N, C-alpha and C positions, 0 to 999 in steps of 0.2 A: 480644756479648763478656761476660765475667764481671765481677762487681763488683770494685771496687778492693780492695786489700789493707787491712788494719787500719791505724788511725792510728798504732799503735806502729811500723809500718814506714815511716812518713813520707808516706803518701798518704791518700786519702779513701775512706770506705767507704759512702757513702750515695747514689751515683749509678750507674745502669746506663748504659753507653755504647750508645745506640741512636738511631734517628731520632726516637723519641718524646721522648727527653730532651735531644737536642742543643740545642733552643731554650732549654730551662731552663738548660743549661750556659752558653750565650751570654749569657742575661740576667744570670746570676750574675757572669759575667766582666765584663760592662759595668758592673755595680754596684760593682766595685772600681776605684779610681782611684789613679794614681801622684801623689804630692805631692812636688814638687821644692822644696827649701828649703835655703839655705846650701850649695849644691853637692852635696846628697845627696838620695836618694829614700826615701820610705816609702809604704806602701800603706794607704789609708783606704777606708772604705765610704761610698758615696753615700747609702745608706739608702733606695734607691728601693723602692716597693711591689713585692713579688715578687722583691726583690734577694737579696743574699747572706745566707744563714743559716749563716755560716761563722765559726768562732772566729778571733779576731784573729791568734793565733799560727799559724793554718793558711793565712793569705792567700797567702803566697809559695808554699806547697805547692800550693795550688789553681791558681795561675798556671802553675806548671811542669807540673802535671797536664794543663792545657789546651794548653799549647805543644807538648807531646809528641804531642798528637792533632791538631795543625794548626789550633787555634783561637787567634786572636790579635786583640786589640782595638787601636784607634787609639792609645790611651795606651801600649800595649806597643811599638808601632813607634817612638814618640818615645824611650821609655826605652832600648830596645835600640840605637837610632841614637846616642844620646848616649854610652852605655857603650862602643860600638865606637870612636867618635871619640876618646874620652878614653884608651882603652887602646891604640889603634893609630893614632897620629898620622899615619902614612903614608896612611891612608884620606882624611884631610882634605886632605893634599897632592895626592893623586890627584884628588879632587873639584875642588880649586881649579884644577888644570891644565886640567880639562875645562870648568868653569864659571868663566871669568875674570871675568865680570860677573854679578852677581845683583841683581835688582830685585824687591822685595817690596811689593805693594800691600796696602792695608788693614792696615798694620802694627800699628795700635792693637789688633787682635784676636789678636795672637800671645800665647802663654803663655810662662812663664819658660823652659821646656825648649827651645822653638823658638828663643827669643832667644839662649840659650846656644849652640845648634848653629850659628846664624848667626855668632856671635862667633868660634867655633872655626874655621870655614871662612874668615872674614875674616882671622884671624891667620895662616892658612896661605897667604894671598896673594890671595884673591879681592877684587875691588872691589865693595863692597856699597852699594846705594841703597835707601832705604825711603821709602814714601809713606803718609801716614796723617793722621788728624784725631782729636785727643783728644776732640772733642765727639761723635764717633761710636763711642766705645768702649762696646759693649753686650754683650760676650760674657764677662762675669765668670764665668758658670756653666761656661765651658770653660777657666777659668784665666787669662783675659786681665786685665791690670791697667792701668788708665788711667795711673797715675803711672809705671809702668815704661816706657810709651811716651814720656811727657814727659821722663823722665830718661835715656833711651837715648843712649849716646854711644860712638863709636868713635874711635880715634886718627886725628887729621887730619880729623875730620868737618866738613862744610860744611852749613849749614842754609839752606833756601830756603822762602819763604812764597808759596803760590799763593792769590791773592785772587779770581781771576776765577770767576764762576759762569756757566757756559754752558748751564745747564739751565732755570732758572726765570725767570719774569717778575719785574719790579722789586718788586711788592708782596710776593711770596713771599720774595724775597731779603731785603727789609727785615724781614719777619716772622722769618726765620731768624736774622738778626743780633741782633734783640731777644731771642730765646730764649737765644742763647749768650752775649751781652753780655760778650765777652772781647776780647783784643788782635787777634783776626782778624776784620776786617770785610770781608765779601765784597762784590764789585762786580758788579753785573748787566751782562752782556754783551748780552743780548737785551732791551734796553730797549723795543723796539717791540712786544714780544709782549703781546697782551691777556692779563691774568691777574687772578684773583679769589680772595678769601678770605672764606668764609662760616662763621658760627658757628650751628649748629643746636642748640637746646636741647630736651632730652627729659625726661620725667618717668618715674618708676618704672612707671607704667601705660602708657607709650607703647609700642605694638607696634614691634619693630625693623624690620619690613618697611616701616613708614611712613617711617622714617628713610632707608631705601634708596630708596624711591620718590621721596622729596623730593630726594635727591641726583640721581637720574636725570632728574627734571623740570628741575632746575637745569642739568644738562649740556645737555639738549635746548634749553632756553631760550637758552643762551649759544652754541648751535651747536657744542658740543664733543663730537662723537660718535666720536672716535678711542679709543685704548686708555685703560682706567681700571682702578683697583684699589680694593677695599674691604678695609681693614686694621684690625687691632686688636692690643692688647698680648698677649693670651692666646689659646691655641687654643680654650678654652671659649667665648670671645666670637665667634671666627671660626665655630665650628660652630653657634652660636646664630643668627648672621646667615644662614648657609647654610640652616639648617633653616627659618627664618622665611620666606625667599623661595622656597626650592625646594619646601617642603611647604605653600605658601600655597594649595594646591588649585587653582591656576590651570589647570593642564593637566587635572587630574581633573575640574574643573567643565566644562571644554570637552568632555572625553570623554563625560561624562554627557549633554550636550546633543546632541552629534553625533560619534559615534566615528569615522566615516569621514573627515570633514573634519579632525578632530583629528589622526589618524594621518598624513594627507597633509601637513598644515601642519607638524607636528612634524619630519618628515623634511626638508621644504623649508627651514625656518628653521635646523635643525641644519646643513644644508649651507651656509647663509649664514654661520653662526658659524665653520665650518671655514674658509671663504673669508676671513673677517676675521682669523683666526689665522694665515693664510698657508699653509694646507694645501689647495692647489687640487685635487689629485687626490681627496682625501677628500670635498671639497665636491661635486664632480661626481658621484662614486659615490653619495653619500648622497641627492642629489636624484633620481638615476636610480632608486634603490630605492623612491621614492614613485610611480614610473610603471610599475606592474606590468601586464604585458600577458598576457592569457590566450592559450590555444592558437589561438583563432579570431581573434586580433588585437585583441580588445576590451579597453580599459582598465578596471580595476576601479574601483568607487566611491571617491571622490565623483564621478568622471566619469560623464556620462550619454550613452549611445549614441555613444561615441567610440572610434575604431579607430586603431591606429598600428603601424607596422612595428617589431618588436622590435629589429632591428638598428640602428634610428635613434634609439633611446631616449637614448643618451649625447649625441647631438647636441642633442636636445630639452632634456636636462638642462643643457647648456651655455647654451642660449638662455635658459632660466629663470634661471640664475645671473646672466646679463647683465642680465635684467630686475630681479632682486633688487638687484643692485649699483646700478642707476640709481635705483630707487625708494626704497631704504632707506639708502643710504650717508649721505645728508644729511637724511633725514626718517624716522627709525625711531620717532618719536613718533606716527606715524599710527595711527589706530584699526584694529583687526582687521577691521572691516567694510569700511572704505574700501580697505584694502590687498587684501583678498580679492576684492572686486568689481573692482579694477583688474587683478588677476591673471586673473580670469574674462574680462575684455575682451581682455587680451593673448593668452590661449590661444584665444580665438574666432577670431583671425586664422590660427591654426594648424589650424582646423577641429576644435578640441577643445572640448567643452561641459562647463562647470561651472556649476551653478546659483548665482546670487548669493544673498547673505544678506539676506533681506527679511522674514522672519517672526520673531516673538518665540516663545519666550524666547531663542533663539540670537541674535536681532538685538540685544536689550538687552545681553547679555553681550559681543557683538562691538563694540558702540558704546563700552562702558565700558572695554574691555581694549585697552591699547596694545601694538603689535607689539614695541616695545623690551623690555617686560617678558617677553614670550614668548621672545624671542631670548636674553635673559640668564638665563632659568631652564631652558632646554633643556640636558640633560646631555650632556657630551662625554666619554664613558668612555675614548676612545682618547688623549685629550690630558691630560697631567698638569698643564698650566698651569691655574691657577684664579684668578679675580678676587678670591676671598675668601682672604686670607692673613694671617699674623702679620707684624708689622713686621720681625722678625728675618729672615723668609724673603724679604722684598722688598729687603733691603739690596743696593745695587748696581744695582737696577732703577730705571726712571723711567716715568712715565705722564702722559698729558695731564691726567687728572683723578684725584684721590684723595679717597676718603671715609675719614676717620680716626675710629674710634669710641673714645671715652674713657669708661672706667668711673668715673674720678675727675677732677674739674676742676682739681686742684692743679697739674699740670704746665703747664696753660694759664694759670692765674691767677698762680702763683708759681713760675716756672721757676728751677731751680738747676742749671746745667750742670756745676758742679764738685762736686756732691754725691757721696758714696761710693755712694749709691743711684743706680742707672742710669736711673731712671724718666724724668727730664727728657731724658737723652740718647736714650732710645728714642723719646720724643715728637719730638725734633728730627729723628731719622732718618726717622720716618714722614712728617713734614711736608715734608722735603726731597726726597721722591720725586715731588712734584707739579710739573709744568711750568706749567700754566695755571690749574687750578682745585683749590684746597685747601678741602675741605668738612669741617669739624670738628664732630662730634656730641658734645655734652657735657651732663652733668646741668645742671639749671636754675641759672642765675646770678642772684645777688641784685644789688642796686644797688651794693653795695661791690665785688663781683666785676667788674661792668661798668666801674666807675671805674678799677680796677686795669688792666683790658685797655686802656683809653684811655691810661693813663700808660705802660704798657710798649710797646704796639704802635702808638700814634698812631691815625690815622683811616683806615688802609688795610684795616681789616676791616669786614665788614657782617654783619648778623644776618639769617638766612634766615627 
């Protein structure tokens, strides 16, 4: 299409409408944000890198330019919804007749426009219920205001306080109560649940992969081998942790020593990861892909002089998955050599021959390498779920074990849940994801810091 008309005619003249520029248009659109204040809207720029290079007086022109071409941002949906409800009250009446009861969870994360829309529908006749926690208000960047949640009030409103914590063990609940230090003191329901809090101190020179390995060793020591998450405040720290463990050259080192065994085991353990994530079909298919049969029926290396019916490969893959489940479900800390040699013995009963790991340098590598590390570093491109995530992205989730990486020790040593700065609340949300093991990695603590920890949290934390 042609370029837009001149600015004199009320549109923009610096964009070509094509596939090549559509992403740029979307980026510029998302860089503009509706600000709602005192019942009125204004457009502001978020000033993102690569964002709007648009004159302030042209903001609304640019919005309309995009709307005519079918490009709309989440902010626009809220803006247009509010305008429609205000200008056409019958819409609110119609919505109220359809949605008699409205319940909103995580209400502390709503912004001013969303809150006003709910009030309009309430006034039209809907019965509204909200559930939230001011200590978990961490979406200020999306316009959410902690105080707005605290002050929220509708005509005839009844307030109820939920104190029961049905997720965490008693030590973690006590730890959370100490962080928030407010009128809501949670009560642990799962008092019989074994749970632990460990503080791991690192220096500027400490490799991040050592922090992760320490966390995994502690999980194995405590026999906590179910779901876990490794979380941090910022994406840059999440990516750093991913890089440290995924490019730790563990698989590359394996490949250099024995490419055939490496490829075979990568598929086997990838299949086991799929199984742990609940993707049974993917698990069987991945393990089957490690059992490649030539036209003459011979299995490719690392198998030695082994033959198998191609039509029976899926059944063999299922048998191997059963073996993996039995061997690794409760003992993933086994060494690579011991695991592989057990697999060799198992397949021997199927008349399939794999040579055991007996010679160095592969033997040395296999003795030192834990299968748990291999399982956790194998990449699952088909699954978006990732154990390395930001605290914002795991909100609402729960895990048996959590490693929380702190760049700064202040939230641990001097928590302030009421601060305008969300940092302590982000810390609180991260800690509250753990059911049984909360493992906090923090910069080195001095004696004064440690004394503060004792004063705030008592004796239910340990140092790793």
